[in-house]
Chimera marker file (.cmm) of the C-alpha trace (Angstrom):
<marker_set name="trace">
<marker id="1" x="0.000" y="0.000" z="0.000" r="1" g="1" b="0" radius="0.5"/>
<marker id="2" x="1.307" y="3.416" z="-0.985" r="1" g="1" b="0" radius="0.5"/>
<marker id="3" x="0.025" y="5.178" z="2.160" r="1" g="1" b="0" radius="0.5"/>
<marker id="4" x="-2.602" y="4.572" z="4.823" r="1" g="1" b="0" radius="0.5"/>
<marker id="5" x="-2.839" y="8.156" z="6.126" r="1" g="1" b="0" radius="0.5"/>
<marker id="6" x="-1.871" y="11.607" z="4.925" r="1" g="1" b="0" radius="0.5"/>
<marker id="7" x="0.698" y="13.723" z="6.753" r="1" g="1" b="0" radius="0.5"/>
<marker id="8" x="-1.896" y="16.202" z="7.992" r="1" g="1" b="0" radius="0.5"/>
<marker id="9" x="-4.581" y="13.906" z="9.391" r="1" g="1" b="0" radius="0.5"/>
<marker id="10" x="-2.885" y="12.131" z="12.317" r="1" g="1" b="0" radius="0.5"/>
<marker id="11" x="-3.807" y="13.244" z="15.824" r="1" g="1" b="0" radius="0.5"/>
<marker id="12" x="-3.225" y="12.075" z="19.385" r="1" g="1" b="0" radius="0.5"/>
<marker id="13" x="-6.295" y="9.823" z="19.148" r="1" g="1" b="0" radius="0.5"/>
<marker id="14" x="-4.363" y="7.779" z="16.538" r="1" g="1" b="0" radius="0.5"/>
<marker id="15" x="-1.590" y="6.851" z="19.027" r="1" g="1" b="0" radius="0.5"/>
<marker id="16" x="-0.601" y="3.210" z="18.801" r="1" g="1" b="0" radius="0.5"/>
<marker id="17" x="-1.666" y="2.751" z="15.174" r="1" g="1" b="0" radius="0.5"/>
<marker id="18" x="0.700" y="1.391" z="12.537" r="1" g="1" b="0" radius="0.5"/>
<marker id="19" x="0.637" y="3.827" z="9.591" r="1" g="1" b="0" radius="0.5"/>
<marker id="20" x="2.355" y="4.378" z="6.258" r="1" g="1" b="0" radius="0.5"/>
<marker id="21" x="3.030" y="7.930" z="5.070" r="1" g="1" b="0" radius="0.5"/>
<marker id="22" x="4.421" y="9.164" z="1.771" r="1" g="1" b="0" radius="0.5"/>
<marker id="23" x="5.718" y="12.628" z="0.990" r="1" g="1" b="0" radius="0.5"/>
<marker id="24" x="8.658" y="14.974" z="0.607" r="1" g="1" b="0" radius="0.5"/>
<marker id="25" x="11.385" y="15.495" z="3.202" r="1" g="1" b="0" radius="0.5"/>
<marker id="26" x="10.906" y="19.030" z="4.501" r="1" g="1" b="0" radius="0.5"/>
<marker id="27" x="13.777" y="18.942" z="6.984" r="1" g="1" b="0" radius="0.5"/>
<marker id="28" x="16.073" y="16.370" z="8.618" r="1" g="1" b="0" radius="0.5"/>
<marker id="29" x="17.750" y="16.935" z="11.984" r="1" g="1" b="0" radius="0.5"/>
<marker id="30" x="20.399" y="14.662" z="13.493" r="1" g="1" b="0" radius="0.5"/>
<marker id="31" x="20.587" y="14.716" z="17.295" r="1" g="1" b="0" radius="0.5"/>
<marker id="32" x="22.899" y="12.161" z="18.829" r="1" g="1" b="0" radius="0.5"/>
<marker id="33" x="21.508" y="8.681" z="18.255" r="1" g="1" b="0" radius="0.5"/>
<marker id="34" x="18.256" y="9.968" z="16.793" r="1" g="1" b="0" radius="0.5"/>
<marker id="35" x="17.273" y="11.505" z="13.476" r="1" g="1" b="0" radius="0.5"/>
<marker id="36" x="14.119" y="13.596" z="13.164" r="1" g="1" b="0" radius="0.5"/>
<marker id="37" x="12.617" y="13.975" z="9.692" r="1" g="1" b="0" radius="0.5"/>
<marker id="38" x="9.668" y="16.233" z="8.847" r="1" g="1" b="0" radius="0.5"/>
<marker id="39" x="7.677" y="14.611" z="6.039" r="1" g="1" b="0" radius="0.5"/>
<marker id="40" x="5.160" y="16.755" z="4.165" r="1" g="1" b="0" radius="0.5"/>
<marker id="41" x="2.462" y="16.244" z="1.606" r="1" g="1" b="0" radius="0.5"/>
<marker id="42" x="-0.296" y="18.548" z="0.367" r="1" g="1" b="0" radius="0.5"/>
<marker id="43" x="-2.232" y="17.979" z="3.612" r="1" g="1" b="0" radius="0.5"/>
<marker id="44" x="0.389" y="18.818" z="6.238" r="1" g="1" b="0" radius="0.5"/>
<marker id="45" x="3.641" y="17.899" z="7.991" r="1" g="1" b="0" radius="0.5"/>
<marker id="46" x="4.384" y="14.980" z="10.314" r="1" g="1" b="0" radius="0.5"/>
<marker id="47" x="7.562" y="14.345" z="12.298" r="1" g="1" b="0" radius="0.5"/>
<marker id="48" x="9.174" y="10.917" z="11.899" r="1" g="1" b="0" radius="0.5"/>
<marker id="49" x="11.736" y="9.624" z="14.416" r="1" g="1" b="0" radius="0.5"/>
<marker id="50" x="14.559" y="7.200" z="13.567" r="1" g="1" b="0" radius="0.5"/>
<marker id="51" x="16.298" y="5.854" z="16.696" r="1" g="1" b="0" radius="0.5"/>
<marker id="52" x="19.697" y="4.165" z="16.466" r="1" g="1" b="0" radius="0.5"/>
<marker id="53" x="18.813" y="1.982" z="19.483" r="1" g="1" b="0" radius="0.5"/>
<marker id="54" x="15.736" y="0.559" z="17.719" r="1" g="1" b="0" radius="0.5"/>
<marker id="55" x="17.300" y="-0.019" z="14.273" r="1" g="1" b="0" radius="0.5"/>
<marker id="56" x="20.823" y="1.200" z="13.524" r="1" g="1" b="0" radius="0.5"/>
<marker id="57" x="20.653" y="0.463" z="9.785" r="1" g="1" b="0" radius="0.5"/>
<marker id="58" x="17.362" y="2.345" z="9.423" r="1" g="1" b="0" radius="0.5"/>
<marker id="59" x="18.747" y="5.332" z="11.336" r="1" g="1" b="0" radius="0.5"/>
<marker id="60" x="21.843" y="5.333" z="9.123" r="1" g="1" b="0" radius="0.5"/>
<marker id="61" x="19.644" y="5.338" z="6.009" r="1" g="1" b="0" radius="0.5"/>
<marker id="62" x="17.689" y="8.297" z="7.437" r="1" g="1" b="0" radius="0.5"/>
<marker id="63" x="20.946" y="10.196" z="7.962" r="1" g="1" b="0" radius="0.5"/>
<marker id="64" x="21.420" y="10.249" z="4.177" r="1" g="1" b="0" radius="0.5"/>
<marker id="65" x="18.030" y="11.812" z="3.412" r="1" g="1" b="0" radius="0.5"/>
<marker id="66" x="18.166" y="15.180" z="1.710" r="1" g="1" b="0" radius="0.5"/>
<marker id="67" x="15.679" y="17.987" z="1.376" r="1" g="1" b="0" radius="0.5"/>
<marker id="68" x="12.914" y="17.216" z="-1.153" r="1" g="1" b="0" radius="0.5"/>
<marker id="69" x="13.640" y="13.478" z="-1.302" r="1" g="1" b="0" radius="0.5"/>
<marker id="70" x="10.385" y="11.575" z="-1.828" r="1" g="1" b="0" radius="0.5"/>
<marker id="71" x="9.980" y="8.895" z="0.850" r="1" g="1" b="0" radius="0.5"/>
<marker id="72" x="7.560" y="6.290" z="2.114" r="1" g="1" b="0" radius="0.5"/>
<marker id="73" x="7.736" y="5.676" z="5.866" r="1" g="1" b="0" radius="0.5"/>
<marker id="74" x="6.000" y="3.041" z="7.977" r="1" g="1" b="0" radius="0.5"/>
<marker id="75" x="5.865" y="3.233" z="11.753" r="1" g="1" b="0" radius="0.5"/>
<marker id="76" x="3.819" y="3.526" z="14.889" r="1" g="1" b="0" radius="0.5"/>
<marker id="77" x="2.094" y="6.743" z="15.973" r="1" g="1" b="0" radius="0.5"/>
<marker id="78" x="3.315" y="7.903" z="19.408" r="1" g="1" b="0" radius="0.5"/>
<marker id="79" x="2.706" y="10.922" z="21.610" r="1" g="1" b="0" radius="0.5"/>
<marker id="80" x="5.495" y="13.491" z="21.447" r="1" g="1" b="0" radius="0.5"/>
<marker id="81" x="7.295" y="14.428" z="24.630" r="1" g="1" b="0" radius="0.5"/>
<marker id="82" x="7.924" y="17.981" z="23.377" r="1" g="1" b="0" radius="0.5"/>
<marker id="83" x="4.755" y="19.012" z="21.598" r="1" g="1" b="0" radius="0.5"/>
<marker id="84" x="4.705" y="21.619" z="18.827" r="1" g="1" b="0" radius="0.5"/>
<marker id="85" x="1.647" y="23.886" z="19.173" r="1" g="1" b="0" radius="0.5"/>
<marker id="86" x="2.354" y="25.471" z="15.767" r="1" g="1" b="0" radius="0.5"/>
<marker id="87" x="1.454" y="22.279" z="13.870" r="1" g="1" b="0" radius="0.5"/>
<marker id="88" x="-1.900" y="20.460" z="13.805" r="1" g="1" b="0" radius="0.5"/>
<marker id="89" x="0.111" y="17.207" z="14.052" r="1" g="1" b="0" radius="0.5"/>
<marker id="90" x="2.374" y="18.646" z="16.766" r="1" g="1" b="0" radius="0.5"/>
<marker id="91" x="1.123" y="16.257" z="19.464" r="1" g="1" b="0" radius="0.5"/>
<marker id="92" x="2.321" y="13.100" z="17.714" r="1" g="1" b="0" radius="0.5"/>
<marker id="93" x="5.313" y="11.610" z="15.934" r="1" g="1" b="0" radius="0.5"/>
<marker id="94" x="5.917" y="8.444" z="13.965" r="1" g="1" b="0" radius="0.5"/>
<marker id="95" x="8.445" y="5.944" z="15.360" r="1" g="1" b="0" radius="0.5"/>
<marker id="96" x="9.809" y="4.558" z="12.094" r="1" g="1" b="0" radius="0.5"/>
<marker id="97" x="10.114" y="0.842" z="11.366" r="1" g="1" b="0" radius="0.5"/>
<marker id="98" x="10.571" y="1.035" z="7.559" r="1" g="1" b="0" radius="0.5"/>
<marker id="99" x="11.934" y="3.627" z="5.145" r="1" g="1" b="0" radius="0.5"/>
<marker id="100" x="11.794" y="3.535" z="1.374" r="1" g="1" b="0" radius="0.5"/>
<marker id="101" x="13.287" y="6.308" z="-0.760" r="1" g="1" b="0" radius="0.5"/>
<marker id="102" x="10.978" y="6.652" z="-3.745" r="1" g="1" b="0" radius="0.5"/>
<marker id="103" x="13.024" y="9.377" z="-5.449" r="1" g="1" b="0" radius="0.5"/>
<marker id="104" x="16.199" y="11.292" z="-4.689" r="1" g="1" b="0" radius="0.5"/>
<marker id="105" x="16.421" y="15.016" z="-5.355" r="1" g="1" b="0" radius="0.5"/>
<marker id="106" x="19.053" y="17.631" z="-5.917" r="1" g="1" b="0" radius="0.5"/>
<marker id="107" x="18.790" y="20.322" z="-3.277" r="1" g="1" b="0" radius="0.5"/>
<marker id="108" x="16.712" y="23.120" z="-4.804" r="1" g="1" b="0" radius="0.5"/>
<marker id="109" x="18.212" y="26.634" z="-4.716" r="1" g="1" b="0" radius="0.5"/>
<marker id="110" x="15.276" y="27.876" z="-2.599" r="1" g="1" b="0" radius="0.5"/>
<marker id="111" x="12.982" y="26.432" z="0.054" r="1" g="1" b="0" radius="0.5"/>
<marker id="112" x="9.605" y="25.117" z="-0.995" r="1" g="1" b="0" radius="0.5"/>
<marker id="113" x="7.422" y="26.751" z="1.629" r="1" g="1" b="0" radius="0.5"/>
<marker id="114" x="4.875" y="29.542" z="1.878" r="1" g="1" b="0" radius="0.5"/>
<marker id="115" x="7.578" y="32.059" z="2.796" r="1" g="1" b="0" radius="0.5"/>
<marker id="116" x="10.204" y="31.124" z="0.238" r="1" g="1" b="0" radius="0.5"/>
<marker id="117" x="13.658" y="32.630" z="0.001" r="1" g="1" b="0" radius="0.5"/>
<marker id="118" x="13.636" y="32.562" z="-3.813" r="1" g="1" b="0" radius="0.5"/>
<marker id="119" x="12.493" y="35.500" z="-5.893" r="1" g="1" b="0" radius="0.5"/>
<marker id="120" x="10.257" y="35.144" z="-8.935" r="1" g="1" b="0" radius="0.5"/>
<marker id="121" x="13.204" y="35.071" z="-11.338" r="1" g="1" b="0" radius="0.5"/>
<marker id="122" x="14.863" y="32.215" z="-9.484" r="1" g="1" b="0" radius="0.5"/>
<marker id="123" x="11.593" y="30.294" z="-9.117" r="1" g="1" b="0" radius="0.5"/>
<marker id="124" x="10.833" y="30.625" z="-12.852" r="1" g="1" b="0" radius="0.5"/>
<marker id="125" x="14.322" y="29.419" z="-13.787" r="1" g="1" b="0" radius="0.5"/>
<marker id="126" x="13.773" y="26.180" z="-11.793" r="1" g="1" b="0" radius="0.5"/>
<marker id="127" x="10.064" y="25.604" z="-12.494" r="1" g="1" b="0" radius="0.5"/>
<marker id="128" x="10.373" y="22.101" z="-13.957" r="1" g="1" b="0" radius="0.5"/>
<link id1="1" id2="2" r="1" g="1" b="0" radius="0.2"/>
<link id1="2" id2="3" r="1" g="1" b="0" radius="0.2"/>
<link id1="3" id2="4" r="1" g="1" b="0" radius="0.2"/>
<link id1="4" id2="5" r="1" g="1" b="0" radius="0.2"/>
<link id1="5" id2="6" r="1" g="1" b="0" radius="0.2"/>
<link id1="6" id2="7" r="1" g="1" b="0" radius="0.2"/>
<link id1="7" id2="8" r="1" g="1" b="0" radius="0.2"/>
<link id1="8" id2="9" r="1" g="1" b="0" radius="0.2"/>
<link id1="9" id2="10" r="1" g="1" b="0" radius="0.2"/>
<link id1="10" id2="11" r="1" g="1" b="0" radius="0.2"/>
<link id1="11" id2="12" r="1" g="1" b="0" radius="0.2"/>
<link id1="12" id2="13" r="1" g="1" b="0" radius="0.2"/>
<link id1="13" id2="14" r="1" g="1" b="0" radius="0.2"/>
<link id1="14" id2="15" r="1" g="1" b="0" radius="0.2"/>
<link id1="15" id2="16" r="1" g="1" b="0" radius="0.2"/>
<link id1="16" id2="17" r="1" g="1" b="0" radius="0.2"/>
<link id1="17" id2="18" r="1" g="1" b="0" radius="0.2"/>
<link id1="18" id2="19" r="1" g="1" b="0" radius="0.2"/>
<link id1="19" id2="20" r="1" g="1" b="0" radius="0.2"/>
<link id1="20" id2="21" r="1" g="1" b="0" radius="0.2"/>
<link id1="21" id2="22" r="1" g="1" b="0" radius="0.2"/>
<link id1="22" id2="23" r="1" g="1" b="0" radius="0.2"/>
<link id1="23" id2="24" r="1" g="1" b="0" radius="0.2"/>
<link id1="24" id2="25" r="1" g="1" b="0" radius="0.2"/>
<link id1="25" id2="26" r="1" g="1" b="0" radius="0.2"/>
<link id1="26" id2="27" r="1" g="1" b="0" radius="0.2"/>
<link id1="27" id2="28" r="1" g="1" b="0" radius="0.2"/>
<link id1="28" id2="29" r="1" g="1" b="0" radius="0.2"/>
<link id1="29" id2="30" r="1" g="1" b="0" radius="0.2"/>
<link id1="30" id2="31" r="1" g="1" b="0" radius="0.2"/>
<link id1="31" id2="32" r="1" g="1" b="0" radius="0.2"/>
<link id1="32" id2="33" r="1" g="1" b="0" radius="0.2"/>
<link id1="33" id2="34" r="1" g="1" b="0" radius="0.2"/>
<link id1="34" id2="35" r="1" g="1" b="0" radius="0.2"/>
<link id1="35" id2="36" r="1" g="1" b="0" radius="0.2"/>
<link id1="36" id2="37" r="1" g="1" b="0" radius="0.2"/>
<link id1="37" id2="38" r="1" g="1" b="0" radius="0.2"/>
<link id1="38" id2="39" r="1" g="1" b="0" radius="0.2"/>
<link id1="39" id2="40" r="1" g="1" b="0" radius="0.2"/>
<link id1="40" id2="41" r="1" g="1" b="0" radius="0.2"/>
<link id1="41" id2="42" r="1" g="1" b="0" radius="0.2"/>
<link id1="42" id2="43" r="1" g="1" b="0" radius="0.2"/>
<link id1="43" id2="44" r="1" g="1" b="0" radius="0.2"/>
<link id1="44" id2="45" r="1" g="1" b="0" radius="0.2"/>
<link id1="45" id2="46" r="1" g="1" b="0" radius="0.2"/>
<link id1="46" id2="47" r="1" g="1" b="0" radius="0.2"/>
<link id1="47" id2="48" r="1" g="1" b="0" radius="0.2"/>
<link id1="48" id2="49" r="1" g="1" b="0" radius="0.2"/>
<link id1="49" id2="50" r="1" g="1" b="0" radius="0.2"/>
<link id1="50" id2="51" r="1" g="1" b="0" radius="0.2"/>
<link id1="51" id2="52" r="1" g="1" b="0" radius="0.2"/>
<link id1="52" id2="53" r="1" g="1" b="0" radius="0.2"/>
<link id1="53" id2="54" r="1" g="1" b="0" radius="0.2"/>
<link id1="54" id2="55" r="1" g="1" b="0" radius="0.2"/>
<link id1="55" id2="56" r="1" g="1" b="0" radius="0.2"/>
<link id1="56" id2="57" r="1" g="1" b="0" radius="0.2"/>
<link id1="57" id2="58" r="1" g="1" b="0" radius="0.2"/>
<link id1="58" id2="59" r="1" g="1" b="0" radius="0.2"/>
<link id1="59" id2="60" r="1" g="1" b="0" radius="0.2"/>
<link id1="60" id2="61" r="1" g="1" b="0" radius="0.2"/>
<link id1="61" id2="62" r="1" g="1" b="0" radius="0.2"/>
<link id1="62" id2="63" r="1" g="1" b="0" radius="0.2"/>
<link id1="63" id2="64" r="1" g="1" b="0" radius="0.2"/>
<link id1="64" id2="65" r="1" g="1" b="0" radius="0.2"/>
<link id1="65" id2="66" r="1" g="1" b="0" radius="0.2"/>
<link id1="66" id2="67" r="1" g="1" b="0" radius="0.2"/>
<link id1="67" id2="68" r="1" g="1" b="0" radius="0.2"/>
<link id1="68" id2="69" r="1" g="1" b="0" radius="0.2"/>
<link id1="69" id2="70" r="1" g="1" b="0" radius="0.2"/>
<link id1="70" id2="71" r="1" g="1" b="0" radius="0.2"/>
<link id1="71" id2="72" r="1" g="1" b="0" radius="0.2"/>
<link id1="72" id2="73" r="1" g="1" b="0" radius="0.2"/>
<link id1="73" id2="74" r="1" g="1" b="0" radius="0.2"/>
<link id1="74" id2="75" r="1" g="1" b="0" radius="0.2"/>
<link id1="75" id2="76" r="1" g="1" b="0" radius="0.2"/>
<link id1="76" id2="77" r="1" g="1" b="0" radius="0.2"/>
<link id1="77" id2="78" r="1" g="1" b="0" radius="0.2"/>
<link id1="78" id2="79" r="1" g="1" b="0" radius="0.2"/>
<link id1="79" id2="80" r="1" g="1" b="0" radius="0.2"/>
<link id1="80" id2="81" r="1" g="1" b="0" radius="0.2"/>
<link id1="81" id2="82" r="1" g="1" b="0" radius="0.2"/>
<link id1="82" id2="83" r="1" g="1" b="0" radius="0.2"/>
<link id1="83" id2="84" r="1" g="1" b="0" radius="0.2"/>
<link id1="84" id2="85" r="1" g="1" b="0" radius="0.2"/>
<link id1="85" id2="86" r="1" g="1" b="0" radius="0.2"/>
<link id1="86" id2="87" r="1" g="1" b="0" radius="0.2"/>
<link id1="87" id2="88" r="1" g="1" b="0" radius="0.2"/>
<link id1="88" id2="89" r="1" g="1" b="0" radius="0.2"/>
<link id1="89" id2="90" r="1" g="1" b="0" radius="0.2"/>
<link id1="90" id2="91" r="1" g="1" b="0" radius="0.2"/>
<link id1="91" id2="92" r="1" g="1" b="0" radius="0.2"/>
<link id1="92" id2="93" r="1" g="1" b="0" radius="0.2"/>
<link id1="93" id2="94" r="1" g="1" b="0" radius="0.2"/>
<link id1="94" id2="95" r="1" g="1" b="0" radius="0.2"/>
<link id1="95" id2="96" r="1" g="1" b="0" radius="0.2"/>
<link id1="96" id2="97" r="1" g="1" b="0" radius="0.2"/>
<link id1="97" id2="98" r="1" g="1" b="0" radius="0.2"/>
<link id1="98" id2="99" r="1" g="1" b="0" radius="0.2"/>
<link id1="99" id2="100" r="1" g="1" b="0" radius="0.2"/>
<link id1="100" id2="101" r="1" g="1" b="0" radius="0.2"/>
<link id1="101" id2="102" r="1" g="1" b="0" radius="0.2"/>
<link id1="102" id2="103" r="1" g="1" b="0" radius="0.2"/>
<link id1="103" id2="104" r="1" g="1" b="0" radius="0.2"/>
<link id1="104" id2="105" r="1" g="1" b="0" radius="0.2"/>
<link id1="105" id2="106" r="1" g="1" b="0" radius="0.2"/>
<link id1="106" id2="107" r="1" g="1" b="0" radius="0.2"/>
<link id1="107" id2="108" r="1" g="1" b="0" radius="0.2"/>
<link id1="108" id2="109" r="1" g="1" b="0" radius="0.2"/>
<link id1="109" id2="110" r="1" g="1" b="0" radius="0.2"/>
<link id1="110" id2="111" r="1" g="1" b="0" radius="0.2"/>
<link id1="111" id2="112" r="1" g="1" b="0" radius="0.2"/>
<link id1="112" id2="113" r="1" g="1" b="0" radius="0.2"/>
<link id1="113" id2="114" r="1" g="1" b="0" radius="0.2"/>
<link id1="114" id2="115" r="1" g="1" b="0" radius="0.2"/>
<link id1="115" id2="116" r="1" g="1" b="0" radius="0.2"/>
<link id1="116" id2="117" r="1" g="1" b="0" radius="0.2"/>
<link id1="117" id2="118" r="1" g="1" b="0" radius="0.2"/>
<link id1="118" id2="119" r="1" g="1" b="0" radius="0.2"/>
<link id1="119" id2="120" r="1" g="1" b="0" radius="0.2"/>
<link id1="120" id2="121" r="1" g="1" b="0" radius="0.2"/>
<link id1="121" id2="122" r="1" g="1" b="0" radius="0.2"/>
<link id1="122" id2="123" r="1" g="1" b="0" radius="0.2"/>
<link id1="123" id2="124" r="1" g="1" b="0" radius="0.2"/>
<link id1="124" id2="125" r="1" g="1" b="0" radius="0.2"/>
<link id1="125" id2="126" r="1" g="1" b="0" radius="0.2"/>
<link id1="126" id2="127" r="1" g="1" b="0" radius="0.2"/>
<link id1="127" id2="128" r="1" g="1" b="0" radius="0.2"/>
</marker_set>
């Protein structure tokens, strides 16, 4: 199955469920033995956690993810210890058990967000 839920629909009431998400890597942060990856689709953003203690090979694969890579992640929904009130999905995170890179990407010259750092000329040059 391609995905069971979208990145914007998971809430605290979904804790404990096994889900599959698919989307673009918004941001990846490496902190000690853990890697945090924000996965986004057209519906929202969800944080995915890769822990070296749970699966070292999976965490190592997550360390090589770049911005705008297209990924499919399977894992269990868990309550976050440090909640993010700025996101609708800020109360939960996905504890990853599987990672599949669907497509690699070159790093774009500007961020793909509402408040982008690229001007119109730069965005039109890379509009493919």
